[in-house]
MIVO-424618 format. One line per 4 residues: number of its first residue (from 1); their letters; for each residue x, y, z of C-alpha. Coordinates in steps of 0.5 Angstrom, whole numbers. Layout:
residues N
NUM> a> X,Y,Z | ...
//
This chain:
residues 71
1> xxxx> 0,0,0 | 2,7,-2 | 2,12,4 | 0,19,0
5> xxxx> 2,23,6 | 9,22,5 | 12,28,2 | 19,31,0
9> xxxx> 20,38,-1 | 25,42,-6 | 26,49,-3 | 27,55,-9
13> xxxx> 29,62,-6 | 26,68,-10 | 28,75,-8 | 21,80,-10
17> xxxx> 21,87,-10 | 14,92,-8 | 11,97,-5 | 9,92,1
21> xxxx> 11,86,4 | 4,83,2 | 5,85,-5 | 12,83,-6
25> xxxx> 10,76,-3 | 4,75,-8 | 9,77,-14 | 14,72,-12
29> xxxx> 8,67,-11 | 5,69,-18 | 11,69,-22 | 14,62,-20
33> xxxx> 7,59,-20 | 7,61,-27 | 14,57,-28 | 13,51,-24
37> xxxx> 8,47,-21 | 6,44,-14 | 8,51,-10 | 6,48,-3
41> xxxx> 9,53,2 | 13,59,3 | 18,62,9 | 20,70,9
45> xxxx> 27,69,10 | 29,76,10 | 26,84,8 | 30,90,7
49> xxxx> 28,97,4 | 32,102,0 | 32,109,3 | 32,112,-4
53> xxxx> 26,115,-8 | 23,113,-15 | 25,106,-13 | 21,100,-10
57> xxxx> 22,100,-2 | 22,93,0 | 25,87,-2 | 23,81,0
61> xxxx> 27,74,0 | 22,68,0 | 24,60,1 | 18,57,-3
65> xxxx> 17,50,-2 | 15,45,-8 | 12,39,-6 | 14,32,-9
69> xxx> 10,26,-7 | 14,20,-5 | 12,13,-6
//
């Protein structure tokens, strides 16, 4: 019998820039989701801001987990 609850994850690190943390997260997930399947979760690794005018003020570094079923 195969246990369908067994999973392993590949982690991809993504950096996204936007005006808010929420927008940066959504942009990163949408961008990666258009290229790969099985996005399972994310973790915010780092946030940082720029002290300049006319530039995206926030950078968010995310680890995004891709799900793999183990048979």
